[in-house]
Residue frames relative to the residue before (quaternion, step in Angstrom):
aa qw qx qy qz dx dy dz
M 1.0000 0.0000 0.0000 0.0000 0.00 0.00 0.00
F 0.6314 0.5308 -0.3261 0.4618 3.59 1.05 -0.79
L 0.6604 0.5162 -0.3098 0.4488 3.57 0.91 -0.92
V 0.6870 0.4772 -0.2869 0.4669 3.58 0.86 -0.97
L 0.6286 0.5289 -0.3363 0.4604 3.60 1.01 -0.77
A 0.6495 0.5134 -0.3203 0.4603 3.59 0.95 -0.84
I 0.6459 0.5063 -0.3157 0.4761 3.59 0.99 -0.84
F 0.6307 0.5476 -0.3178 0.4487 3.57 1.00 -0.89
L 0.6903 0.4723 -0.2790 0.4717 3.59 0.86 -0.97
A 0.6308 0.5427 -0.3374 0.4401 3.59 1.00 -0.78
Y 0.7189 0.4244 -0.2653 0.4824 3.59 0.83 -0.90
G 0.5522 0.5607 -0.3952 0.4739 3.58 1.21 -0.36
Y 0.6376 0.5157 -0.3060 0.4835 3.56 1.07 -0.80
F 0.6407 0.5260 -0.3287 0.4525 3.61 0.95 -0.85
L 0.6472 0.5113 -0.3252 0.4625 3.59 0.93 -0.85
F 0.6600 0.5227 -0.3082 0.4429 3.56 0.99 -0.86
V 0.7330 0.4228 -0.2548 0.4680 3.61 0.74 -0.99
L 0.6588 0.4860 -0.3157 0.4797 3.60 1.14 -0.51
N 0.3126 -0.7951 0.4700 0.2218 3.56 1.36 -0.17
I 0.2207 0.7777 -0.5481 0.2146 3.57 0.88 0.99
P 0.4391 -0.7124 0.4724 0.2768 3.64 -0.65 1.04
I 0.4561 -0.6974 0.4833 0.2684 3.58 -0.76 1.05
G 0.6195 0.5629 -0.3416 0.4274 3.58 1.02 -0.78
T 0.6457 0.5142 -0.3158 0.4679 3.57 1.02 -0.80
I 0.6333 0.5288 -0.3256 0.4618 3.58 1.01 -0.83
V 0.6690 0.4949 -0.2980 0.4677 3.59 0.88 -0.96
L 0.6508 0.5338 -0.3223 0.4332 3.60 0.90 -0.93
H 0.7505 0.3988 -0.2274 0.4754 3.57 0.77 -1.02
S 0.5569 0.5622 -0.4005 0.4619 3.60 1.26 -0.19
V 0.7093 0.4312 -0.2429 0.5018 3.56 1.09 -0.77
L 0.7927 0.1694 -0.0629 0.5822 3.58 1.04 -0.85
P 0.0314 -0.8261 0.5627 0.0028 3.61 0.32 1.18
S 0.3044 -0.7127 0.5962 0.2095 3.55 -1.26 0.44
L 0.0341 -0.8101 0.5840 -0.0391 3.54 -0.78 1.09
D 0.0411 -0.7334 0.6741 0.0774 3.51 -1.20 0.63
P 0.7263 -0.4607 0.2615 0.4381 3.62 -1.15 0.39
R 0.6384 0.5461 -0.3374 0.4246 3.61 1.07 -0.65
S 0.7124 0.4498 -0.2602 0.4716 3.59 1.16 -0.49
F 0.4112 0.7221 -0.4692 0.2990 3.61 1.26 0.00
F 0.6431 0.5344 -0.3258 0.4412 3.57 0.96 -0.89
S 0.6861 0.4764 -0.2851 0.4702 3.60 0.87 -0.94
A 0.6378 0.5268 -0.3263 0.4574 3.59 1.00 -0.81
E 0.6436 0.5100 -0.3155 0.4756 3.57 1.01 -0.81
A 0.6482 0.5150 -0.3181 0.4620 3.59 1.00 -0.81
I 0.6292 0.5277 -0.3395 0.4586 3.61 1.03 -0.75
I 0.6371 0.5090 -0.3270 0.4776 3.59 0.99 -0.79
G 0.6577 0.5180 -0.3073 0.4524 3.58 0.97 -0.84
A 0.6732 0.4756 -0.2923 0.4850 3.58 1.10 -0.69
T 0.6757 0.4985 -0.2837 0.4631 3.58 1.20 -0.53
I 0.7897 0.1614 -0.0683 0.5879 3.58 0.90 -0.92
M 0.0153 -0.8447 0.5348 -0.0178 3.57 0.47 1.18
P 0.4973 -0.6417 0.4856 0.3242 3.63 -0.90 0.82
T 0.6012 0.5792 -0.3547 0.4210 3.58 1.11 -0.72
Y 0.6423 0.5408 -0.3271 0.4335 3.58 1.02 -0.78
I 0.5994 0.5527 -0.3622 0.4517 3.58 1.08 -0.67
I 0.6676 0.4796 -0.2846 0.4932 3.56 0.99 -0.88
L 0.6231 0.5506 -0.3336 0.4442 3.59 1.04 -0.81
H 0.6805 0.4844 -0.2997 0.4609 3.60 0.83 -0.92
S 0.6103 0.5402 -0.3493 0.4622 3.59 1.06 -0.67
G 0.6701 0.4957 -0.2947 0.4672 3.56 0.97 -0.87
L 0.6689 0.5075 -0.3067 0.4482 3.58 0.97 -0.83
V 0.5672 0.5681 -0.3833 0.4567 3.59 1.14 -0.56
C 0.6653 0.4833 -0.2984 0.4845 3.58 0.98 -0.83
E 0.6242 0.5472 -0.3430 0.4397 3.59 1.02 -0.78
K 0.6702 0.4960 -0.2908 0.4694 3.58 1.07 -0.73
G 0.4927 -0.6627 0.4289 0.3662 3.57 1.25 -0.26
W 0.4844 0.6640 -0.4342 0.3688 3.57 1.27 0.27
I 0.2866 0.7711 -0.5084 0.2545 3.55 0.67 1.12
H 0.2776 -0.7649 0.5627 0.1457 3.54 -0.74 1.09
D 0.4929 -0.6430 0.5004 0.3053 3.56 -1.05 0.80
H 0.3572 -0.7821 0.4731 0.1921 3.57 -0.42 1.24
H 0.5946 0.5578 -0.3778 0.4389 3.58 1.21 -0.18
K 0.6561 0.4640 -0.3136 0.5059 3.60 1.27 -0.20
P 0.5308 -0.6032 0.4728 0.3617 3.62 -1.05 0.65
I 0.5827 -0.6258 0.3880 0.3439 3.56 -1.05 0.74
D 0.6481 0.5159 -0.3350 0.4490 3.58 1.14 -0.49
K 0.5894 0.5574 -0.3719 0.4512 3.58 1.30 0.14
L 0.3167 0.7440 -0.5202 0.2748 3.57 1.21 0.37
M 0.0078 -0.8183 0.5726 -0.0491 3.55 -0.72 1.05
G 0.8670 0.1919 -0.0919 0.4505 3.54 -1.32 0.36
E 0.8567 0.0157 0.0196 0.5152 3.52 -0.75 -1.12
E 0.6111 0.5673 -0.3635 0.4154 3.59 1.02 -0.71
T 0.6460 0.5062 -0.3153 0.4765 3.58 1.00 -0.81
E 0.6373 0.5171 -0.3208 0.4728 3.58 1.02 -0.78
H 0.6228 0.5486 -0.3405 0.4419 3.58 1.04 -0.74
V 0.6344 0.5206 -0.3275 0.4682 3.59 0.99 -0.83
A 0.6583 0.5057 -0.3041 0.4674 3.59 0.95 -0.90
C 0.6586 0.5038 -0.3074 0.4668 3.61 0.94 -0.86
E 0.6529 0.5133 -0.3180 0.4572 3.58 0.96 -0.83
R 0.6254 0.5300 -0.3382 0.4622 3.58 1.05 -0.73
I 0.6540 0.4980 -0.3125 0.4761 3.59 0.91 -0.90
D 0.6426 0.5356 -0.3110 0.4512 3.57 0.93 -0.95
S 0.7042 0.4763 -0.2677 0.4534 3.58 0.82 -1.03
V 0.6810 0.4918 -0.3024 0.4504 3.59 0.82 -0.99
F 0.6692 0.4942 -0.3040 0.4643 3.60 0.90 -0.92
S 0.6718 0.5046 -0.3025 0.4500 3.60 0.88 -0.95
L 0.6783 0.4894 -0.2953 0.4618 3.58 0.91 -0.90
F 0.6387 0.5250 -0.3286 0.4566 3.59 1.00 -0.80
M 0.6990 0.4562 -0.2775 0.4757 3.59 0.82 -0.97
G 0.6266 0.5360 -0.3325 0.4577 3.58 1.08 -0.72
T 0.6402 0.5191 -0.3206 0.4668 3.58 1.04 -0.77
I 0.6445 0.5106 -0.3190 0.4713 3.58 0.96 -0.86
L 0.6475 0.5159 -0.3197 0.4609 3.60 0.96 -0.85
N 0.6446 0.5185 -0.3253 0.4582 3.60 0.93 -0.85
I 0.6435 0.5198 -0.3236 0.4593 3.58 0.98 -0.85
M 0.6524 0.5125 -0.3154 0.4607 3.60 0.97 -0.84
I 0.6508 0.5116 -0.3166 0.4631 3.60 0.98 -0.82
I 0.6681 0.4960 -0.3005 0.4662 3.58 0.91 -0.92
A 0.6476 0.5151 -0.3211 0.4606 3.61 0.96 -0.84
S 0.6515 0.5077 -0.3164 0.4666 3.60 0.96 -0.85
A 0.6601 0.5041 -0.3050 0.4659 3.58 0.97 -0.85
A 0.6341 0.5421 -0.3331 0.4394 3.59 1.01 -0.80
V 0.6967 0.4568 -0.2691 0.4834 3.58 1.02 -0.79
L 0.7456 0.4294 -0.2359 0.4516 3.58 0.81 -1.00
I 0.7520 0.3665 -0.2141 0.5043 3.59 0.80 -0.96
A 0.0867 -0.8768 0.4707 0.0455 3.57 1.21 -0.67
G 0.7637 -0.4220 0.2105 0.4409 3.56 0.82 0.99
R 0.4706 0.6666 -0.4617 0.3478 3.61 1.21 0.01
P 0.5660 -0.6107 0.4210 0.3597 3.62 -1.04 0.65
V 0.1859 -0.7692 0.6050 0.0881 3.56 -1.06 0.79
N 0.0021 0.8258 -0.5615 0.0531 3.56 -0.48 1.21
S 0.7847 0.1328 -0.0787 0.6003 3.59 1.25 -0.23
F 0.6547 -0.4988 0.3829 0.4194 3.56 -1.30 0.19
L 0.5736 0.5862 -0.3784 0.4291 3.59 1.17 -0.50
D 0.6286 0.5359 -0.3306 0.4564 3.59 1.07 -0.72
I 0.6513 0.4820 -0.3112 0.4966 3.59 1.19 -0.49
A 0.7221 0.4747 -0.2526 0.4353 3.58 0.88 -0.96
Y 0.6277 0.5958 -0.3569 0.3516 3.59 0.91 -0.85
P 0.6420 0.5258 -0.3596 0.4268 3.68 0.86 -0.75
F 0.5983 0.5440 -0.3700 0.4574 3.63 1.10 -0.55
F 0.6629 0.4839 -0.2961 0.4886 3.58 1.03 -0.82
D 0.6556 0.5397 -0.3100 0.4275 3.57 0.95 -0.90
R 0.7651 0.3675 -0.1891 0.4937 3.60 0.97 -0.87
L 0.8137 0.2770 -0.1058 0.5000 3.57 0.98 -0.82
G 0.4967 -0.6827 0.4167 0.3370 3.58 1.25 -0.01
T 0.7901 -0.3240 0.2316 0.4660 3.54 -1.32 -0.23
P 0.6393 0.5181 -0.3592 0.4403 3.68 0.88 -0.75
G 0.6540 0.5125 -0.3162 0.4578 3.58 0.99 -0.80
L 0.6471 0.5158 -0.3135 0.4658 3.57 1.02 -0.82
V 0.6611 0.5035 -0.3076 0.4635 3.59 0.91 -0.91
L 0.6594 0.5031 -0.3141 0.4620 3.59 0.92 -0.88
F 0.6445 0.5079 -0.3252 0.4700 3.58 0.99 -0.79
A 0.6476 0.5297 -0.3231 0.4424 3.60 0.95 -0.89
V 0.6562 0.4956 -0.3079 0.4784 3.59 0.93 -0.89
T 0.6464 0.5206 -0.3110 0.4630 3.58 0.97 -0.89
F 0.6465 0.5231 -0.3142 0.4578 3.56 1.01 -0.86
I 0.6393 0.5117 -0.3207 0.4760 3.59 1.02 -0.79
F 0.6399 0.5226 -0.3211 0.4630 3.59 0.96 -0.88
A 0.6497 0.5155 -0.3167 0.4603 3.59 0.97 -0.87
G 0.6447 0.5238 -0.3198 0.4558 3.58 1.03 -0.77
I 0.6508 0.5080 -0.3142 0.4687 3.58 0.97 -0.85
A 0.6540 0.5118 -0.3100 0.4628 3.59 0.95 -0.92
A 0.6596 0.5103 -0.3088 0.4574 3.57 0.99 -0.84
V 0.6237 0.5401 -0.3378 0.4531 3.58 1.01 -0.81
I 0.6748 0.4973 -0.2979 0.4566 3.58 0.93 -0.92
T 0.7430 0.4332 -0.2446 0.4477 3.56 0.68 -1.12
L 0.7047 0.4417 -0.2766 0.4814 3.59 0.81 -0.95
G 0.6195 0.5475 -0.3469 0.4427 3.56 1.07 -0.70
L 0.6749 0.4761 -0.2934 0.4814 3.58 0.89 -0.93
G 0.6501 0.5200 -0.3220 0.4509 3.58 0.95 -0.86
S 0.6495 0.5164 -0.3165 0.4596 3.58 1.01 -0.80
V 0.6451 0.5109 -0.3265 0.4650 3.59 1.03 -0.76
Y 0.6457 0.5050 -0.3242 0.4721 3.60 0.90 -0.87
N 0.6506 0.5213 -0.3096 0.4573 3.56 1.01 -0.85
T 0.6837 0.5000 -0.2858 0.4482 3.57 0.85 -0.99
L 0.7114 0.4502 -0.2651 0.4702 3.57 0.79 -1.03
G 0.6315 0.5255 -0.3379 0.4592 3.58 1.04 -0.71
F 0.6443 0.5223 -0.3173 0.4598 3.57 1.00 -0.84
L 0.7097 0.4404 -0.2504 0.4895 3.58 1.06 -0.77
G 0.5519 -0.6553 0.3719 0.3572 3.59 1.29 0.00
F 0.5226 0.6236 -0.4275 0.3941 3.60 1.21 0.34
D 0.2319 -0.7652 0.5877 0.1234 3.57 -0.92 0.91
E 0.1827 0.8144 -0.5223 0.1748 3.55 0.59 1.20
R 0.2268 -0.7674 0.5869 0.1234 3.56 -1.21 0.60
L 0.7868 -0.3966 0.2173 0.4199 3.55 -1.35 0.30
A 0.7102 0.4894 -0.2697 0.4282 3.57 0.91 -0.91
K 0.5965 0.6037 -0.3647 0.3830 3.61 1.18 -0.37
R 0.5941 -0.6098 0.4032 0.3356 3.55 -1.12 0.77
R 0.6438 0.5293 -0.3341 0.4401 3.60 0.94 -0.84
F 0.6200 0.5465 -0.3361 0.4516 3.59 1.02 -0.79
K 0.6791 0.4917 -0.2883 0.4626 3.58 0.87 -0.97
F 0.6331 0.5366 -0.3319 0.4485 3.57 1.03 -0.80
V 0.6812 0.4765 -0.2934 0.4720 3.59 0.86 -0.93
F 0.6112 0.5490 -0.3470 0.4524 3.60 1.07 -0.72
I 0.6651 0.4859 -0.2952 0.4841 3.59 0.92 -0.92
L 0.6249 0.5425 -0.3354 0.4502 3.59 1.05 -0.76
W 0.6597 0.4946 -0.3024 0.4782 3.59 0.95 -0.87
L 0.6271 0.5293 -0.3385 0.4605 3.59 1.02 -0.74
A 0.6469 0.5171 -0.3170 0.4621 3.58 1.00 -0.83
I 0.6432 0.5126 -0.3199 0.4702 3.60 0.99 -0.81
A 0.6606 0.5016 -0.3045 0.4682 3.58 0.98 -0.88
A 0.6411 0.5235 -0.3244 0.4579 3.58 1.00 -0.81
A 0.6472 0.5098 -0.3149 0.4713 3.58 1.01 -0.80
A 0.6580 0.5218 -0.3082 0.4470 3.58 1.01 -0.83
S 0.5954 0.5937 -0.3623 0.4021 3.60 1.15 -0.55
F 0.6597 0.5028 -0.3094 0.4650 3.60 1.22 -0.37
L 0.4571 0.6713 -0.4614 0.3570 3.59 1.26 0.05
P 0.5532 -0.6040 0.4370 0.3717 3.62 -1.11 0.51
N 0.8292 0.2156 -0.1786 0.4837 3.57 -1.30 0.46
P 0.0222 0.8538 -0.5198 0.0180 3.64 0.73 0.99
V 0.6163 0.5493 -0.3591 0.4353 3.61 1.04 -0.70
Q 0.6676 0.4889 -0.3026 0.4730 3.59 0.91 -0.89
I 0.6254 0.5325 -0.3414 0.4569 3.60 1.07 -0.71
I 0.6386 0.5274 -0.3253 0.4563 3.58 0.99 -0.86
V 0.6713 0.4903 -0.3001 0.4680 3.58 0.88 -0.95
L 0.6523 0.5225 -0.3168 0.4484 3.58 0.96 -0.86
T 0.6574 0.5062 -0.3249 0.4538 3.61 0.93 -0.82
Q 0.6452 0.4965 -0.3284 0.4790 3.61 1.04 -0.71
Y 0.6089 0.5471 -0.3363 0.4656 3.57 1.10 -0.71
L 0.6696 0.4822 -0.2951 0.4817 3.58 0.97 -0.87
N 0.5714 0.5751 -0.3744 0.4500 3.60 1.13 -0.60
A 0.6843 0.4756 -0.2824 0.4753 3.56 0.91 -0.94
A 0.6250 0.5423 -0.3429 0.4447 3.59 1.03 -0.74
L 0.6937 0.4600 -0.2651 0.4867 3.59 1.12 -0.70
L 0.5047 0.7164 -0.3980 0.2713 3.57 1.19 -0.54
P 0.6561 0.5076 -0.3500 0.4353 3.68 0.81 -0.78
F 0.6544 0.5176 -0.3165 0.4512 3.59 1.08 -0.68
I 0.6485 0.4643 -0.3112 0.5167 3.59 1.31 -0.27
L 0.7128 0.4743 -0.2635 0.4444 3.57 0.86 -0.99
A 0.6357 0.5641 -0.3481 0.3956 3.60 0.93 -0.83
P 0.6798 0.4534 -0.3145 0.4831 3.68 0.82 -0.81
L 0.6336 0.5219 -0.3363 0.4617 3.61 1.01 -0.75
L 0.6340 0.5297 -0.3256 0.4598 3.56 1.03 -0.79
L 0.6620 0.5040 -0.3067 0.4623 3.57 0.92 -0.90
L 0.6539 0.5145 -0.3139 0.4573 3.60 0.99 -0.81
T 0.7406 0.4227 -0.2352 0.4663 3.57 0.82 -0.98
M 0.6017 0.5246 -0.3674 0.4773 3.60 1.28 -0.07
D 0.5513 0.6386 -0.3796 0.3798 3.56 1.28 -0.42
A 0.3328 -0.7758 0.5051 0.1798 3.59 -0.38 1.25
K 0.6377 0.5352 -0.3309 0.4443 3.59 1.04 -0.71
L 0.6987 0.4598 -0.2646 0.4799 3.56 1.02 -0.80
M 0.7936 0.3613 -0.1584 0.4633 3.57 0.80 -1.06
R 0.2059 -0.8018 0.5280 0.1897 3.61 1.21 -0.51
S 0.8526 -0.0834 0.0713 0.5109 3.59 -0.81 -0.99
Y 0.6562 0.4979 -0.3148 0.4715 3.61 1.24 -0.24
R 0.3370 0.7469 -0.5017 0.2772 3.59 1.22 0.32
L 0.5618 -0.6169 0.4325 0.3417 3.57 -1.04 0.77
G 0.4393 -0.6792 0.5252 0.2644 3.54 -1.12 0.73
K 0.6880 -0.4978 0.3306 0.4117 3.57 -1.26 0.34
G 0.6361 0.5463 -0.3359 0.4290 3.58 0.98 -0.81
M 0.6847 0.4690 -0.2888 0.4774 3.58 0.90 -0.90
I 0.6073 0.5468 -0.3555 0.4537 3.60 1.06 -0.69
I 0.6497 0.5131 -0.3110 0.4668 3.59 0.97 -0.85
I 0.6590 0.5135 -0.3141 0.4510 3.62 0.90 -0.92
I 0.6810 0.4772 -0.2952 0.4705 3.59 0.89 -0.92
S 0.6399 0.5248 -0.3279 0.4555 3.59 0.98 -0.81
L 0.6540 0.5026 -0.3093 0.4733 3.59 0.98 -0.84
T 0.6200 0.5402 -0.3380 0.4578 3.59 1.08 -0.73
I 0.6473 0.5097 -0.3104 0.4741 3.57 0.98 -0.87
L 0.6827 0.4883 -0.2883 0.4609 3.59 0.89 -0.95
L 0.6490 0.5162 -0.3213 0.4573 3.59 0.98 -0.84
T 0.6545 0.5118 -0.3106 0.4617 3.57 0.95 -0.89
A 0.6592 0.4983 -0.3035 0.4744 3.58 0.97 -0.86
F 0.6398 0.5298 -0.3227 0.4537 3.60 1.02 -0.83
L 0.6746 0.4861 -0.2960 0.4701 3.59 0.89 -0.93
F 0.6240 0.5374 -0.3402 0.4539 3.58 1.05 -0.76
L 0.6822 0.4709 -0.2880 0.4795 3.59 0.86 -0.94
G 0.6467 0.5206 -0.3191 0.4571 3.57 1.03 -0.80
S 0.6619 0.4986 -0.3099 0.4661 3.58 0.99 -0.83
L 0.6199 0.5281 -0.3448 0.4668 3.58 1.05 -0.70
G 0.6483 0.5184 -0.3136 0.4611 3.54 0.96 -0.88
S 0.6543 0.5116 -0.3058 0.4654 3.56 1.00 -0.83
L 0.6740 0.5020 -0.2946 0.4549 3.56 0.93 -0.92
L 0.7102 0.4375 -0.2503 0.4915 3.58 1.08 -0.73
G 0.5331 -0.6577 0.4010 0.3497 3.58 1.22 0.01
I 0.4038 0.7141 -0.4818 0.3079 3.59 1.23 0.31
L 0.7471 0.3035 -0.1716 0.5659 3.57 1.08 -0.85
H 0.1468 -0.7916 0.5899 0.0622 3.57 -1.05 0.75
């Protein structure tokens, strides 16, 4: 929470000193302009925003908190603390997603002004515009923010990868267990080795793009489960949320197909 708050405040400062009109940000957030060349980047942004790993991470953290419902009881028999847990999780999720969306918008707006469509082939291409426009203080603040973002990503993606790996193998391990810690360290070692590969910026963008490509295969089963009235009872998704999730799946699939067409030279 400290790391994300620091990143949030830093980019709030960047928006302020760059004097980016809030009205313009809101307008283009609601009415974006896309051409076939930007489908790939748009898909990568969705993958970085709604990571399949995060869905698995939140499921694991619910268990870590002890908010586990007895699967032998119907879901409409949630009582006492269990009902409070559902309410707390909703507040946690809605607040986190709202603040995360605002942060993403601030980052994209700052990049649009500072990088302004120039090609990015290295981290220097990202950092230099901060120095060029904001001087040494801007560069230092960006560097610290970038480090904080890396630490936060290591923690969240690392934990999500461990929950994913152990769950796939059928192990019900938690943070305090030795096997969990071993797999976490193993994933960190793999990530550290991958950081020495050439073209790290392109690798990062590609991995986020692949996240978005996988997203429909994660969201569609979850949508079907949470639409099931027999399974979810009173916690079944409402029509409005079903429409939003369905549109998200369709948009992600559309951008994926559009980006493939662009990459293959089908679209011009």
